[in-house]
VOBA-1610 file (N, C-alpha, C; in pm, whole numbers, padded with zeros to 5 digits, always signed):
BEGIN
Met+11140+07584+09863Met+10973+07623+09849Met+10955+07770+09729Asp+10891+07738+09667Asp+10861+07830+09592Asp+10753+07894+09649Leu+10747+08011+09742Leu+10653+08070+09778Leu+10565+08174+09700Arg+10614+08174+09618Arg+10485+08273+09529Arg+10378+08187+09438Lys+10414+08045+09479Lys+10325+07945+09462Lys+10250+07912+09545Trp+10302+07872+09618Trp+10202+07854+09792Trp+10103+07937+09815Phe+10158+08081+09815Phe+10142+08181+09842Phe+09988+08188+09767Lys+09960+08188+09614Lys+09880+08141+09558Lys+09772+08065+09609Glu+09835+07954+09666Glu+09756+07839+09666Glu+09738+07838+09846Ala+09738+07887+09938Ala+09686+07895+10099Ala+09566+08027+10067Gln+09567+08108+10023Gln+09432+08141+10031Gln+09404+08175+10158Tyr+09397+08128+10277Tyr+09329+08191+10416Tyr+09460+08167+10507Gly+09476+08324+10604Gly+09610+08314+10674Gly+09497+08367+10780Met+09542+08385+10961Met+09546+08484+11040Met+09619+08610+11095Met+09567+08683+11121Met+09655+08798+11116Met+09605+08856+11285Val+09754+08880+11378Val+09690+08908+11515Val+09758+09012+11559His+09644+09144+11568His+09734+09257+11653His+09774+09250+11794Trp+09821+09291+11825Trp+09878+09266+11970Trp+10001+09313+12062Gly+09953+09375+12159Gly+10053+09475+12221Gly+10039+09600+12327Leu+10068+09668+12350Leu+10054+09682+12478Leu+09899+09801+12512Tyr+09864+09768+12394Tyr+09718+09884+12365Tyr+09618+09749+12421Ser+09677+09666+12377Ser+09551+09559+12426Ser+09533+09549+12582Leu+09606+09638+12678Leu+09591+09645+12838Leu+09459+09731+12817Leu+09479+09864+12726Leu+09368+09964+12752Leu+09198+09886+12691Ala+09237+09837+12639Ala+09097+09735+12563Ala+08998+09856+12483Gly+09036+09966+12450Gly+08986+10053+12347Gly+08939+10197+12444Glu+08986+10206+12552Glu+08922+10308+12635Glu+09156+10401+12775Trp+09074+10552+12785Trp+09194+10562+12825Trp+09166+10698+12920Lys+09100+10656+13030Lys+09083+10776+13126Lys+08939+10766+13085Asp+08859+10955+13052Asp+08741+10925+13028Asp+08694+10960+12840Lys+08781+10851+12818Lys+08784+10889+12687Lys+08765+10719+12603Arg+08658+10711+12527Arg+08779+10594+12362Arg+08874+10646+12279Ser+08889+10425+12241Ser+09004+10498+12138Ser+08863+10492+12035Gly+08954+10538+11864Gly+08822+10506+11749Gly+08804+10414+11779Cys+08750+10388+11632Cys+08723+10244+11565Cys+08839+10127+11551Tyr+08974+10180+11576Tyr+09100+10102+11568Tyr+09140+10138+11751Ser+09118+10040+11830Ser+09209+10055+11923Ser+09360+10058+12003Glu+09416+09984+11815Glu+09570+09995+11854Glu+09595+10144+11812Trp+09531+10234+11807Trp+09549+10357+11765Trp+09544+10443+11884Ile+09535+10396+11964Ile+09426+10451+12139Ile+09563+10581+12190Gln+09725+10522+12150Gln+09816+10659+12209Gln+09762+10768+12142Ala+09739+10742+12000Ala+09748+10899+11843Ala+09632+10963+11936His+09454+10856+11891His+09391+10875+11959His+09335+10993+12093Cys+09429+10990+12177Cys+09421+10966+12296Cys+09513+11115+12307Asp+09617+11137+12232Asp+09741+11178+12272Asp+09826+11134+12416Ile+09802+11062+12416Ile+09889+10935+12597Ile+10031+11023+12557Pro+10087+11087+12649Pro+10228+11121+12653Pro+10328+10970+12698Asn+10403+10943+12534Asn+10498+10816+12563Asn+10510+10793+12745Ala+10542+10914+12790Ala+10624+10817+13002Ala+10456+10827+13079Glu+10353+10817+13013Glu+10270+10796+13011Glu+10209+10602+12976Tyr+10185+10628+12843Tyr+10198+10464+12736Tyr+10315+10365+12819Ala+10443+10452+12834Ala+10534+10294+12824Ala+10443+10246+13037Lys+10456+10279+13048Lys+10408+10221+13191Lys+10291+10076+13163Leu+10233+10073+13028Leu+10207+10008+13040Leu+10267+09866+12967Ala+10431+09869+13021Ala+10460+09765+12963Ala+10512+09716+13160Asn+10495+09804+13226Asn+10536+09744+13378Asn+10451+09685+13406Ala+10294+09664+13341Ala+10170+09583+13369Ala+10172+09442+13298Phe+10236+09453+13196Phe+10226+09387+13058Phe+10213+09218+13114Asn+10192+09201+13138Asn+10219+09014+13206Asn+10140+08874+13195Pro+10067+08895+13045Pro+09963+08794+12918Pro+09983+08631+13012Val+09943+08605+13165Val+09940+08492+13195Val+09856+08360+13125Phe+09727+08407+13034Phe+09700+08315+12949Phe+09773+08297+12795Phe+09890+08361+12775Phe+09956+08318+12634Phe+09974+08258+12605Asn+09953+08153+12527Asn+09976+08000+12473Asn+09982+08034+12271Ala+10091+08051+12316Ala+10172+08000+12114Ala+10134+07934+12067Asp+10120+07756+12140Asp+10088+07693+12088Asp+09929+07669+12038Glu+09811+07710+12168Glu+09697+07692+12146Glu+09694+07791+12085Trp+09744+07945+12018Trp+09707+08031+11932Trp+09698+07956+11799Val+09838+07925+11759Val+09888+07860+11617Val+09754+07733+11578Lys+09768+07644+11675Lys+09680+07525+11695Lys+09538+07573+11660Phe+09509+07668+11683Phe+09351+07740+11692Phe+09331+07781+11502Ala+09412+07818+11470Ala+09449+07843+11374Ala+09430+07778+11246Lys+09524+07642+11262Lys+09533+07556+11170Lys+09405+07486+11167Asp+09340+07440+11337Asp+09202+07394+11299Asp+09075+07489+11217Cys+09088+07617+11175Cys+09001+07699+11146Cys+09010+07648+11016Gly+09155+07631+10966Gly+09169+07620+10805Gly+09257+07692+10732Met+09354+07777+10845Met+09415+07903+10753Met+09590+07784+10794Lys+09643+07894+10624Lys+09810+07817+10619Lys+09915+07902+10683Tyr+09873+08039+10725Tyr+09978+08069+10758Tyr+09893+08241+10847Phe+10052+08242+10916Phe+10032+08315+11042Phe+10106+08416+11043Val+10007+08546+11091Val+10088+08681+11062Val+10088+08727+11175Val+10180+08801+11279Val+10182+08843+11379Val+10296+09016+11422Thr+10228+09120+11423Thr+10251+09214+11467Thr+10446+09224+11546Thr+10531+09243+11512Thr+10630+09267+11584Thr+10623+09393+11614Lys+10598+09489+11562Lys+10614+09658+11619Lys+10482+09676+11506His+10397+09757+11635His+10293+09862+11523His+10404+10042+11625His+10260+10089+11572His+10223+10231+11505His+10319+10321+11687Asp+10297+10231+11803Asp+10376+10294+11955Asp+10469+10273+11946Gly+10533+10182+11857Gly+10689+10158+11850Gly+10747+10098+11985Phe+10667+09984+12017Phe+10641+09908+12145Phe+10700+09779+12087Ala+10859+09682+12023Ala+10854+09583+12051Ala+10820+09457+12074Met+10753+09365+11977Met+10740+09237+12039Met+10769+09117+12055Phe+10934+09165+12012Phe+10998+09053+11995Phe+11144+09133+12048Arg+11248+08987+12126Arg+11376+08998+12179Arg+11486+09092+12050Thr+11486+09302+12076Thr+11608+09340+11982Thr+11676+09389+12136Lys+11768+09385+12034Lys+11940+09490+12102Lys+11914+09628+12061Val+11839+09644+11922Val+11828+09799+11905Val+11761+09919+12038Asp+11692+09854+12092Asp+11526+09904+12163Asp+11553+09826+12300Lys+11533+09930+12416Lys+11519+09859+12505Lys+11373+09814+12604Tyr+11323+09896+12478Tyr+11160+09905+12469Tyr+11066+09796+12406Asn+11084+09732+12498Asn+11045+09571+12345Asn+10994+09481+12519Ile+10919+09379+12474Ile+10898+09278+12542Ile+10927+09192+12615Val+11052+09200+12603Val+11153+09117+12682Val+11212+09143+12798Asp+11244+09286+12732Asp+11288+09401+12820Asp+11235+09468+12928Ala+11088+09482+12857Ala+11049+09613+12938Ala+10931+09535+13031Thr+10889+09431+13049Thr+10822+09363+13076Thr+10802+09299+13189Pro+10722+09224+13296Pro+10753+09175+13381Pro+10704+09019+13280Phe+10664+08996+13203Phe+10644+08852+13138Phe+10766+08870+13064Gly+10823+08916+12974Gly+10989+08897+12945Gly+10977+08780+12853Arg+10883+08772+12827Arg+10970+08680+12665Arg+10935+08671+12582Asp+10967+08615+12423Asp+10985+08623+12324Asp+10865+08623+12239Phe+10803+08628+12216Phe+10601+08702+12157Phe+10652+08653+12041Val+10740+08665+11915Val+10769+08602+11827Val+10840+08528+11810Gly+10936+08461+11886Gly+11020+08368+11888Gly+10908+08211+11943Glu+10832+08256+12010Glu+10740+08158+12086Glu+10607+08052+11960Ile+10602+08232+11875Ile+10480+08174+11786Ile+10563+08087+11682Gly+10651+08165+11640Gly+10816+08080+11549Gly+10800+07919+11546Glu+10830+07870+11702Glu+10821+07763+11730Glu+10664+07725+11709Ala+10533+07771+11752Ala+10439+07728+11766Ala+10390+07669+11585Cys+10418+07742+11512Cys+10417+07828+11380Cys+10504+07630+11278Tyr+10640+07611+11312Tyr+10662+07501+11303Tyr+10621+07362+11328Lys+10581+07373+11450Lys+10526+07273+11494Lys+10423+07223+11468His+10333+07262+11413His+10217+07313+11331His+10197+07263+11188Gly+10320+07339+11155Gly+10316+07335+10990Gly+10242+07440+10942Leu+10244+07551+11027Leu+10183+07695+10954Leu+10306+07742+10935Lys+10280+07872+10783Lys+10414+07942+10748Lys+10349+08068+10866Met+10504+08163+10879Met+10486+08263+10977Met+10519+08411+10897Gly+10519+08497+10882Gly+10473+08571+10883Gly+10456+08708+10957Leu+10548+08827+10918Leu+10580+08952+11012Leu+10507+09088+10980Tyr+10427+09110+11122Tyr+10398+09293+11020Tyr+10467+09324+11097Tyr+10543+09436+11062Tyr+10645+09527+11123Tyr+10585+09714+11046Ser+10568+09771+11119Ser+10508+09926+11102Ser+10658+09999+11084Gln+10721+10006+10966Gln+10826+10077+10938Gln+10824+10230+10869Asp+10781+10281+10948Asp+10764+10456+10892Asp+10713+10489+11084Leu+10577+10475+11057Leu+10497+10612+11187Leu+10572+10496+11332Asp+10599+10596+11408Asp+10703+10544+11565Asp+10668+10646+11619Trp+10578+10616+11724Trp+10512+10721+11817Trp+10588+10769+11910His+10687+10669+11971His+10764+10667+12053His+10863+10712+12061Glu+10932+10738+11893Glu+11071+10812+11854Glu+11011+10988+11798Glu+11090+11028+11781Glu+11097+11212+11827Glu+11085+11175+11644His+11165+11116+11595His+11175+11105+11416His+11103+11028+11382Gly+11012+10926+11449Gly+10985+10853+11374Gly+10847+10996+11210Gly+10831+10851+11124Gly+10718+10906+11043Gly+10576+10948+11045Gly+10544+11025+10956Gly+10356+11077+10919Gly+10431+11230+10937Tyr+10548+11301+10960Tyr+10538+11430+11043Tyr+10540+11517+10880Lys+10533+11477+10789Lys+10521+11537+10608Lys+10419+11533+10618Ser+10297+11404+10630Ser+10165+11491+10566Ser+10006+11573+10661Gly+10093+11620+10728Gly+10063+11731+10802Gly+09978+11727+10979His+09910+11762+10987His+09821+11748+11131His+09657+11756+11114Ile+09654+11620+11018Ile+09508+11631+10968Ile+09447+11484+11059Pro+09316+11458+11087Pro+09268+11378+11159Pro+09250+11273+11097Cys+09343+11175+11182Cys+09352+11072+11093Cys+09202+10942+11223Gln+09368+10802+11326Gln+09245+10823+11365Gln+09306+10851+11562Gly+09403+10937+11495Gly+09432+11048+11632Gly+09425+11179+11587Thr+09542+11302+11632Thr+09531+11406+11574Thr+09633+11437+11474Ala+09695+11325+11474Ala+09813+11312+11357Ala+09885+11215+11343Trp+09934+11175+11209Trp+10015+11020+11189Trp+10147+11094+11288Cys+10158+11184+11304Cys+10272+11158+11356Cys+10273+11175+11556Asn+10380+11165+11594Asn+10362+11271+11771Asn+10392+11333+11780Asn+10268+11408+11756Asn+10298+11591+11742Asn+10236+11606+11930Trp+10240+11557+12002Trp+10182+11534+12128Trp+10321+11558+12258Asp+10428+11474+12171Asp+10528+11493+12268Asp+10644+11533+12171Phe+10609+11551+12034Phe+10761+11637+11955Phe+10615+11687+11863Pro+10590+11852+11896Pro+10543+11874+11834Pro+10643+11966+11733Asn+10692+12002+11721Asn+10815+12095+11603Asn+10859+11973+11502Asp+10758+11970+11407Asp+10779+11872+11286Asp+10889+11982+11218Asp+10962+12079+11225Asp+11086+12130+11131Asp+11163+12051+11186Lys+11193+12041+11315Lys+11335+11967+11352Lys+11313+11809+11359Lys+11222+11733+11259Lys+11210+11606+11264Lys+11353+11577+11163Asp+11408+11394+11164Asp+11455+11375+11063Asp+11446+11246+11074Phe+11356+11192+10948Phe+11292+11032+10946Phe+11405+10962+10935Asn+11536+11001+10876Asn+11632+10935+10897Asn+11697+10865+10957Ile+11656+10963+11076Ile+11783+10940+11212Ile+11674+10782+11280Cys+11510+10768+11292Cys+11538+10664+11323Cys+11535+10542+11215Phe+11465+10527+11079Phe+11504+10498+10997Phe+11642+10408+11023Asn+11769+10500+11013Asn+11888+10421+11051Asn+11937+10317+11205Asn+11882+10408+11287Asn+11892+10362+11434Asn+11791+10266+11463Lys+11661+10211+11448Lys+11548+10176+11466Lys+11522+10066+11362Ile+11439+10138+11262Ile+11437+10061+11166Ile+11483+09972+11053Tyr+11546+10010+11068Tyr+11675+09916+10946Tyr+11707+09822+11038Pro+11766+09828+11149Pro+11838+09738+11233Pro+11712+09616+11295Gln+11645+09691+11342Gln+11517+09599+11382Gln+11451+09506+11275Val+11451+09526+11203Val+11418+09434+11044Val+11485+09311+11021Glu+11630+09407+11027Glu+11732+09316+10966Glu+11744+09240+11117Glu+11717+09246+11234Glu+11720+09139+11320Glu+11614+09009+11278Leu+11500+09085+11259Leu+11352+08952+11292Leu+11453+08888+11132Leu+11476+08902+11064Leu+11530+08849+10899Leu+11580+08734+10985Arg+11692+08751+11073Arg+11769+08695+11082Arg+11779+08575+11179Asn+11664+08610+11302Asn+11674+08534+11406Asn+11535+08486+11438Tyr+11473+08460+11334Tyr+11336+08376+11311Tyr+11284+08297+11236Gly+11428+08226+11167Gly+11380+08113+11060Gly+11310+08171+10966Asp+11278+08073+10899Asp+11202+08145+10720Asp+11096+08178+10751Leu+11074+08315+10716Leu+10921+08336+10698Leu+10934+08370+10564Cys+10738+08355+10527Cys+10704+08367+10416Cys+10638+08487+10376Leu+10629+08586+10409Leu+10613+08771+10383Leu+10679+08815+10552Ile+10604+08931+10468Ile+10670+09028+10543Ile+10597+09197+10502Trp+10481+09194+10611Trp+10377+09260+10638Trp+10438+09421+10644Phe+10442+09561+10600Phe+10449+09648+10603Phe+10347+09707+10621Asp+10352+09816+10617Asp+10256+09974+10675Asp+10236+10096+10684Met+10155+10136+10604Met+10159+10290+10632Met+10291+10371+10571Pro+10318+10361+10447Pro+10442+10426+10369Pro+10426+10583+10372Met+10507+10662+10462Met+10442+10794+10449Met+10535+10906+10416Thr+10620+10782+10500Thr+10792+10909+10487Thr+10897+10841+10437Leu+10900+10759+10398Leu+11017+10654+10297Leu+11031+10772+10195Glu+11193+10733+10221Glu+11204+10767+10045Glu+11254+10641+09961Glu+11275+10659+09833Glu+11272+10535+09743Glu+11396+10470+09797Ala+11472+10538+09788Ala+11616+10445+09834Ala+11578+10368+10031Gln+11504+10414+10085Gln+11474+10357+10213Gln+11410+10236+10175Ser+11261+10215+10133Ser+11178+10161+10053Ser+11297+10016+09976Arg+11368+10063+09893Arg+11424+09972+09847Arg+11551+09897+09933Lys+11639+09983+10025Lys+11704+09922+10130Lys+11646+09775+10227Leu+11527+09806+10250Leu+11446+09728+10286Leu+11416+09610+10177Tyr+11378+09594+10137Tyr+11377+09505+10036Tyr+11441+09440+09999Glu+11573+09517+10000Glu+11723+09411+09949Glu+11750+09322+10113Ala+11796+09451+10164Ala+11787+09347+10305Ala+11750+09161+10305Ile+11573+09198+10264Ile+11525+09050+10275Ile+11536+08968+10163Lys+11567+09023+10078Lys+11600+08920+09946Lys+11710+08875+09973Lys+11834+08942+10080Lys+11924+08884+10051Lys+11932+08748+10197Tyr+11886+08788+10299Tyr+11837+08674+10414Tyr+11759+08642+10376Gln+11631+08670+10282Gln+11569+08580+10318Gln+11505+08583+10135Pro+11554+08473+10048Pro+11517+08539+09964Pro+11412+08476+09878Glu+11308+08386+09959Glu+11212+08318+09893Glu+11084+08414+09988Cys+11121+08543+10061Cys+10960+08544+10131Cys+10997+08709+10060Leu+10833+08706+10104Leu+10725+08795+10007Leu+10702+08888+10089Ile+10715+09058+10007Ile+10688+09152+10061Ile+10581+09258+10023Asn+10507+09293+10096Asn+10335+09317+10065Asn+10384+09499+10019Ser+10322+09518+09955Ser+10319+09674+09813Ser+10266+09770+09950Arg+10240+09783+10065Arg+10286+09882+10139Arg+10410+09902+10206Leu+10482+09856+10222Leu+10689+09929+10205Leu+10640+09970+10120Gly+10636+10045+10005Gly+10620+10178+09968Gly+10688+10182+09811Asn+10678+10297+09734Asn+10767+10348+09646Asn+10756+10258+09557Gly+10619+10139+09528Gly+10637+10072+09405Gly+10693+09937+09445Val+10749+09893+09538Val+10902+09796+09588Val+10800+09723+09665Tyr+10750+09592+09568Tyr+10715+09518+09605Tyr+10707+09342+09589Asp+10603+09292+09624Asp+10603+09179+09568Asp+10471+09107+09533Tyr+10398+09162+09621Tyr+10237+09144+09616Tyr+10154+09235+09712Val+10047+09242+09621Val+09996+09337+09656Val+09874+09312+09748Ser+09880+09409+09868Ser+09755+09458+09982Ser+09715+09509+09963Leu+09554+09526+09942Leu+09453+09589+09936Leu+09426+09626+09984Gly+09311+09704+10045Gly+09254+09828+10182Gly+09221+09744+10241Asp+09256+09738+10369Asp+09158+09766+10408Asp+08975+09634+10436Asn+08968+09542+10458Asn+08873+09497+10480Asn+08798+09533+10308Glu+08880+09517+10281Glu+08813+09568+10088Glu+08767+09394+10030Ile+08675+09412+09951Ile+08599+09270+09847Ile+08542+09349+09787Pro+08674+09416+09643Pro+08654+09438+09541Pro+08579+09333+09460Asp+08482+09417+09361Asp+08406+09339+09201Asp+08440+09296+09117Ser+08586+09333+09114Ser+08639+09215+09035Ser+08761+09243+09037Met+08824+09145+08906Met+08989+09106+08982Met+09095+09247+08953Pro+09148+09237+09065Pro+09266+09335+09126Pro+09318+09460+08987Glu+09342+09374+08890Glu+09372+09486+08774Glu+09318+09596+08728Asn+09132+09584+08738Asn+09056+09621+08723Asn+09029+09719+08830Val+09055+09705+08908Val+09005+09742+09085Val+09085+09881+09108Glu+08995+10024+09128Glu+09143+10148+09179Glu+09121+10087+09309Leu+09229+10108+09397Leu+09278+10080+09507Leu+09195+10164+09655Asp+09166+10153+09776Asp+09172+10282+09870Asp+09303+10317+09886Pro+09276+10476+09831Pro+09360+10539+09875Pro+09399+10555+09957Glu+09358+10566+10043Glu+09388+10628+10200Glu+09460+10445+10239Ala+09422+10344+10246Ala+09470+10226+10296Ala+09631+10244+10218Met+09623+10238+10076Met+09729+10300+10009Met+09802+10398+10054Asn+09763+10457+10097Asn+09816+10613+10160Asn+09880+10704+10046Gly+09825+10679+09909Gly+09876+10809+09840Gly+10005+10747+09770Ile+10038+10648+09733Ile+10116+10539+09665Ile+10162+10631+09533Glu+10235+10680+09462Glu+10227+10754+09321Glu+10332+10589+09234Gly+10221+10593+09146Gly+10301+10470+09133Gly+10280+10338+09112Phe+10175+10358+09157Phe+10149+10166+09240Phe+10111+10114+09080Lys+10142+09964+09061Lys+10105+09866+08971Lys+10069+09731+09035Pro+10041+09660+08953Pro+09971+09512+08974Pro+10090+09424+09085Ser+10029+09361+09069Ser+10171+09262+09141Ser+10202+09190+09044Pro+10349+09172+09028Pro+10413+09112+08941Pro+10366+09016+08894Tyr+10368+08911+08985Tyr+10282+08764+09018Tyr+10218+08737+09012Gly+10070+08835+08997Gly+09980+08794+08999Gly+09957+08762+09181Leu+09937+08804+09269Leu+09979+08740+09406Leu+09954+08898+09469Tyr+09795+08867+09534Tyr+09695+08954+09555Tyr+09636+08924+09770Glu+09646+08968+09868Glu+09523+08964+09914Glu+09497+09080+09987Thr+09379+09026+10057Thr+09283+09169+10181Thr+09313+09088+10314Ala+09378+09212+10349Ala+09356+09178+10540Ala+09259+09237+10592Ala+09207+09155+10669Ala+09032+09215+10749Ala+09025+09217+10915Thr+08917+09267+10931Thr+08879+09243+11076Thr+08778+09118+11112Ile+08761+09058+11214Ile+08597+09030+11225Ile+08457+09151+11299Asn+08550+09217+11367Asn+08464+09325+11413Asn+08515+09476+11364Asn+08543+09559+11414Asn+08588+09743+11369Asn+08734+09705+11372Ser+08792+09654+11524Ser+08896+09726+11597Ser+09009+09603+11470Trp+09118+09624+11497Trp+09199+09537+11475Trp+09302+09499+11602Gly+09335+09583+11710Gly+09345+09550+11848Gly+09218+09553+11928Tyr+09264+09462+12067Tyr+09121+09452+12126Tyr+09092+09553+12214Cys+08956+09562+12174Cys+08807+09663+12218Cys+08753+09626+12274Ala+08723+09630+12428Ala+08603+09569+12463Ala+08466+09621+12418Trp+08463+09731+12394Trp+08321+09756+12339Trp+08328+09747+12215Asp+08371+09730+12107Asp+08317+09718+11977Asp+08330+09533+11964Gln+08146+09561+11969Gln+08118+09452+11976Gln+08012+09419+11876Asn+08069+09503+11723Asn+08036+09487+11576Asn+08099+09352+11512Trp+08028+09231+11594Trp+08064+09122+11502Trp+08055+09111+11345Lys+08105+09037+11299Lys+08051+08998+11069Lys+08036+08856+11147Ser+07913+08831+11128Ser+07873+08730+11094Ser+07971+08585+11021Ala+07982+08458+11074Ala+08036+08356+11036Ala+07942+08360+10866Glu+07794+08412+10866Glu+07824+08350+10731Glu+07848+08464+10586Gln+07892+08614+10693Gln+07934+08674+10631Gln+08068+08688+10549Ile+08161+08597+10673Ile+08291+08591+10653Ile+08251+08469+10536Ala+08235+08410+10553Ala+08234+08281+10480Ala+08213+08318+10280Ala+08104+08419+10302Ala+08108+08447+10145Ala+08211+08592+10161Asn+08272+08635+10176Asn+08388+08690+10211Asn+08514+08640+10128Lys+08530+08526+10205Lys+08655+08411+10175Lys+08642+08361+10044Lys+08480+08287+10006Lys+08463+08224+09896Lys+08483+08288+09774Lys+08480+08486+09805Lys+08477+08555+09682Lys+08577+08549+09659Leu+08689+08640+09756Leu+08792+08669+09746Leu+08941+08529+09678Asn+08820+08493+09734Asn+08941+08279+09712Asn+08916+08273+09560Gly+08795+08294+09535Gly+08805+08329+09361Gly+08821+08385+09281Met+08861+08472+09319Met+08909+08623+09245Met+09071+08561+09249Gly+09119+08430+09357Gly+09283+08436+09363Gly+09292+08543+09472Ile+09236+08590+09524Ile+09350+08669+09672Ile+09321+08629+09798Asn+09396+08658+09841Asn+09391+08556+09956Asn+09315+08614+10065Tyr+09253+08558+10203Tyr+09176+08627+10285Tyr+09278+08622+10421Leu+09332+08743+10488Leu+09405+08726+10590Leu+09307+08789+10669Leu+09293+08723+10784Leu+09191+08753+10842Leu+09228+08768+11041Asn+09180+08889+11057Asn+09254+08971+11235Asn+09197+08943+11330Val+09283+08862+11460Val+09204+08842+11609Val+09277+08911+11678Gly+09222+09019+11759Gly+09234+09112+11826Gly+09286+09054+11963Pro+09379+08971+12079Pro+09367+08901+12194Pro+09369+09014+12248Asp+09348+08953+12411Asp+09324+09100+12542Asp+09443+09087+12600Gly+09493+09150+12713Gly+09594+09181+12774Gly+09637+09072+12845Leu+09556+08989+12787Leu+09572+08913+12917Leu+09639+08752+12877Gly+09630+08776+12664Gly+09657+08670+12601Gly+09597+08577+12504Arg+09387+08635+12536Arg+09327+08508+12548Arg+09273+08597+12400Ile+09237+08516+12272Ile+09132+08555+12198Ile+09013+08570+12191Pro+08925+08671+12215Pro+08827+08687+12173Pro+08711+08563+12182Leu+08627+08516+12323Leu+08543+08416+12256Leu+08471+08440+12126Ala+08410+08578+12123Ala+08317+08599+11979Ala+08399+08539+11834Ser+08517+08618+11885Ser+08646+08555+11729Ser+08612+08421+11701Arg+08615+08299+11860Arg+08688+08202+11826Arg+08552+08146+11774Glu+08458+08200+11833Glu+08303+08154+11781Glu+08290+08062+11633Ile+08317+08226+11590Ile+08269+08269+11444Ile+08375+08195+11347Leu+08484+08162+11359Leu+08630+08169+11287Leu+08574+08021+11285Lys+08528+07874+11382Lys+08480+07807+11345Lys+08349+07744+11298Lys+08303+07848+11343Lys+08187+07797+11223Lys+08219+07838+11111Val+08245+07966+11041Val+08381+07948+10912Val+08434+07879+10875Ala+08492+07756+10954Ala+08515+07665+10949Ala+08459+07509+10891Glu+08341+07541+10968Glu+08238+07421+10886Glu+08195+07414+10813Thr+08196+07581+10761Thr+08145+07585+10545Thr+08240+07533+10449Phe+08376+07522+10464Phe+08438+07503+10401Phe+08529+07369+10452
//
């Protein structure tokens, strides 16, 4: 199948941010997360030794991959993108690279990504995978340290609370020992993928971006790669988070923060564009974030984006028990009734 043609026609997909942070639901001790609850470890400077205890409690008894994927299909979505590793470094799949993963470190003990893949195959949706290829707070040599200790959703882009000595960090170690091997596992172990959704390219060198790109094309030649891989190596453009441009992307100055200041950014060589967006403010589950967009607003956003040839990838943040929040479900059902 020509996935470039498919992507142009797909128009609408579901993204899922789910991980250990879902258990905290936007709160740590006497402090709230920032607007993005999946960044809570950085926002609250939670030591790895403390944050890792969440794995001991992660047992989402209501998680049902079949229900999640069928719900997306019933809402008119054509593809399903799930987090395999976010910036906290915890893998939501079976990996031989690091025991810090959902199979080996939790009482749940099941391969989340594998179950989603089976459900997508059953219901006829294509699966894409989100992977944080630069930031990894669980690793001393995780990326982001070259960007300085500037306010973000946390005190810095990197983990500077456990590992304060930036001059001793070497991202090559993290890339070679964890990032590249895990991406290779995802490519080889989970069937046909429609896309890989990378994020936050702040430390990768061009050779590293190119190495990931070439691995994807080796194992999954049709798989599409988003522009946040970094260094101008990609198939399609991820616009800024929640970005609804007024004109075609070729004429839009993309959000520099969302694109992380990548120099030499160029339009998609295949005319493929996508906006990833939230239904409330947060991407991960946040109990106190009730700032929901209306179904009417989301439907209008979809119509406008699709009219410009831009896919709409709409995110839900399931809770720590494995449930898609009721508000998200009700809104998406109403959106589906509009088309």
